[in-house]
C-alpha positions in Angstrom: -34.8 -24.1 12.0 -32.3 -27.0 11.9 -29.1 -26.7 14.0 -25.5 -26.8 12.8 -23.8 -30.1 13.5 -20.6 -29.3 15.3 -17.6 -31.4 16.6 -14.7 -30.6 18.8 -11.1 -31.9 18.3 -9.0 -31.5 21.5 -10.7 -32.0 24.8 -8.1 -30.3 27.1 -8.6 -27.1 29.1 -9.4 -24.9 26.2 -11.6 -27.6 24.7 -13.8 -27.4 27.8 -14.3 -23.7 27.2 -15.4 -24.4 23.6 -17.6 -27.2 24.7 -19.4 -25.0 27.2 -20.1 -22.5 24.4 -21.1 -25.0 21.8 -23.4 -27.0 24.1 -25.3 -23.8 25.1 -25.6 -22.2 21.7 -29.2 -22.3 20.4 -28.0 -22.8 16.7 -25.5 -25.6 17.4 -25.7 -29.3 18.3 -22.4 -30.6 19.6 -22.6 -34.1 18.1 -19.1 -35.4 18.5 -15.7 -35.0 20.2 -12.2 -36.3 19.4 -9.1 -36.7 21.5 -6.2 -39.2 21.7 -6.9 -39.9 25.4 -9.7 -42.3 25.8 -10.2 -41.6 29.5 -10.5 -37.8 28.9 -13.0 -38.5 26.1 -15.2 -40.6 28.3 -15.3 -37.9 31.0 -16.0 -35.3 28.3 -18.8 -37.3 26.8 -20.4 -37.7 30.3 -20.1 -34.0 31.2 -21.4 -32.6 28.0 -23.7 -35.4 26.9 -22.0 -35.8 23.5 -23.5 -38.6 21.4 -20.3 -39.8 19.7 -16.6 -39.8 20.6 -13.5 -40.6 18.6 -9.8 -41.1 19.0 -9.2 -40.7 15.2 -10.3 -37.3 13.7 -10.2 -38.7 10.2 -13.0 -41.2 11.1 -15.0 -38.5 12.8 -14.8 -36.1 9.9 -15.7 -38.9 7.5 -18.7 -40.3 9.4 -20.4 -37.5 11.3 -21.8 -35.3 8.4 -20.5 -32.2 10.2 -21.2 -28.5 9.4 -18.5 -27.1 11.7 -15.4 -28.4 13.5 -13.6 -26.6 16.4 -9.9 -27.4 16.5 -8.7 -27.0 20.1 -5.5 -29.0 19.9 -2.0 -27.7 20.4 -0.4 -25.9 17.5 1.4 -28.8 15.6 -2.0 -30.4 14.9 -3.7 -27.4 13.4 -2.3 -27.8 9.9 -3.1 -31.4 9.2 -6.6 -31.2 10.9 -7.5 -28.1 8.9 -6.5 -29.7 5.6 -8.5 -32.8 6.5 -11.6 -30.8 7.4 -11.3 -28.8 4.3 -11.3 -31.9 2.2 -14.7 -32.8 3.7 -16.1 -29.3 3.1 -16.5 -28.6 6.9 -16.2 -25.1 8.2 -13.4 -24.5 10.7 -12.9 -22.6 13.9 -9.3 -23.0 15.0 -7.4 -22.1 18.1 -4.3 -19.9 17.9 -1.5 -19.9 17.0 -2.8 -20.7 13.5 0.3 -22.7 12.5 4.0 -23.3 13.1 5.2 -21.6 10.0 4.0 -19.3 7.2 4.1 -22.1 4.7 1.6 -24.1 6.9 -0.6 -21.1 7.3 -0.6 -20.4 3.5 -1.5 -24.0 2.8 -4.4 -23.9 5.3 -5.9 -20.7 3.8 -5.5 -22.1 0.3 -7.2 -25.4 1.2 -10.2 -23.6 2.7 -10.5 -21.2 -0.1 -10.5 -24.0 -2.7 -13.1 -25.9 -0.7 -15.3 -22.8 -0.3 -15.5 -23.0 3.4 -15.2 -20.5 6.3 -11.9 -20.6 8.2 -11.6 -18.6 11.4 -8.9 -18.3 14.1 -10.0 -17.7 17.7 -9.0 -14.1 18.0 -12.2 -13.1 19.9 -11.2 -9.4 20.2 -12.5 -9.0 16.7 -16.0 -9.8 17.9 -16.0 -7.9 21.2 -18.7 -5.2 21.6 -16.2 -2.7 23.2 -13.8 -2.9 20.3 -16.7 -2.3 17.9 -17.8 0.7 19.9 -14.3 2.2 19.9 -14.0 1.7 16.1 -17.3 3.5 15.8 -16.1 6.4 18.0 -13.0 6.6 15.8 -14.8 6.5 12.5 -17.2 9.3 13.7 -14.3 11.4 14.9 -15.8 11.6 18.4 -12.5 10.9 20.1 -10.0 12.3 17.7 -7.6 10.7 15.3 -5.6 7.5 16.1 -1.9 8.1 15.8 -0.1 5.6 18.0 -0.8 2.3 19.7 1.3 0.7 22.4 0.6 -3.0 23.1 2.1 -4.9 26.0 2.0 -8.6 26.7 0.5 -9.6 30.1 3.7 -11.4 31.1 4.4 -14.9 32.3 6.3 -16.1 29.2 9.5 -15.2 27.5 9.1 -13.2 24.3 9.6 -16.1 21.9 6.9 -18.2 23.6 4.4 -15.4 24.0 4.7 -14.3 20.3 3.3 -17.7 19.4 0.7 -17.7 22.1 -1.0 -14.6 23.7 1.1 -12.4 21.4 -1.1 -13.4 18.5 -4.0 -11.7 20.2 -2.0 -8.5 20.4 -1.1 -8.6 16.7 -4.7 -9.2 15.7 -6.0 -6.6 18.2 -3.8 -3.9 16.8 -4.6 -4.8 13.2 -8.3 -4.6 14.1 -7.8 -0.8 14.5 -4.9 -0.1 12.2 -5.3 -2.5 9.3 -2.4 -4.2 7.5 1.2 -3.6 8.3 3.3 -1.5 5.9 6.7 -2.5 7.4 8.0 -3.9 10.6 11.3 -3.9 12.6 12.2 -6.0 15.6 15.1 -6.6 18.0 15.3 -9.8 20.0 17.4 -10.3 23.1 18.5 -13.4 25.1 19.5 -12.2 28.5 21.5 -9.0 27.8 22.8 -10.1 24.4 21.2 -10.0 20.9 19.5 -13.3 20.1 21.3 -15.5 17.6 20.5 -18.7 15.6 22.0 -20.8 18.4 19.3 -19.4 20.8 16.4 -21.0 18.8 14.7 -23.6 21.0 11.5 -25.6 21.2 8.8 -23.7 23.2 8.6 -26.6 25.7 12.4 -26.6 26.1 12.1 -22.9 27.2 9.3 -23.8 29.5 8.3 -27.4 30.0 4.8 -26.4 31.3 4.0 -24.3 28.2 2.1 -25.5 25.2 3.8 -26.9 22.1 4.2 -23.9 19.8 7.2 -25.1 17.8 10.5 -23.3 17.5 10.9 -19.9 19.3 13.7 -17.5 20.0 14.3 -14.6 22.4 13.6 -13.6 26.0 12.6 -10.1 25.2 11.7 -8.2 22.1 10.9 -4.7 20.9 8.8 -4.8 17.8 7.8 -1.7 15.8 5.1 -1.8 13.2 4.4 1.0 10.8 1.1 1.5 9.0 0.3 3.7 6.0 -1.5 6.2 8.3 -0.2 5.6 11.9 3.0 4.6 13.6 2.6 1.7 16.0 5.0 0.7 18.7 4.6 -2.9 20.1 7.0 -3.7 23.0 6.9 -7.4 24.0 8.5 -8.0 27.4 9.3 -11.5 28.6 9.7 -12.6 32.1 13.5 -12.2 31.9 13.1 -8.4 31.6 10.3 -8.0 34.1 
């Protein structure tokens, strides 16, 4: 059986995690990697025995005859790389957050649908065995009816930053059990005051060591989601509120 030809774009810390998985998977050949930093690429090629390296993803997508590309860059690059890969008919596995805006996200989905390719975001809770087991217990009514979900961020970021980072896992994890949202309500605070337009900042202005997740707002947030069949409370607490 022939293997899928895969490439990785973005060779930072998370890129190493993806490279470890791709290089060990029996159905995948990691044939190329791309990063803007030549020195990082050379080390990456040596460590994972990757045949080809590129500093321009357009060249890689054009010349490598790929089946799959993993996008492990920071958020601002997800949109243009996804559109480029879709133009070449290459299936895409993209890191979260998916995009910096709803418009970008819609364009990414539309491009992949038009190209007839698979497009997936790295929300791995969807594929976990324990989540599948819990859903099975719920559907068989072995553990009763689901009526309320509380989800808490693990901390370390203010609310605005975490909503664009680990918070995306929480959103997806809850939807895994509850389905689509019927309506939502949220309250954002900066310090002790309600967040206002003037509080909107770049994620790396809030925390210089954080990833680039575009514009964010709020140090703490209480978010309520309501589904057609359950009420769902989702408090997000940033570091300012403990």
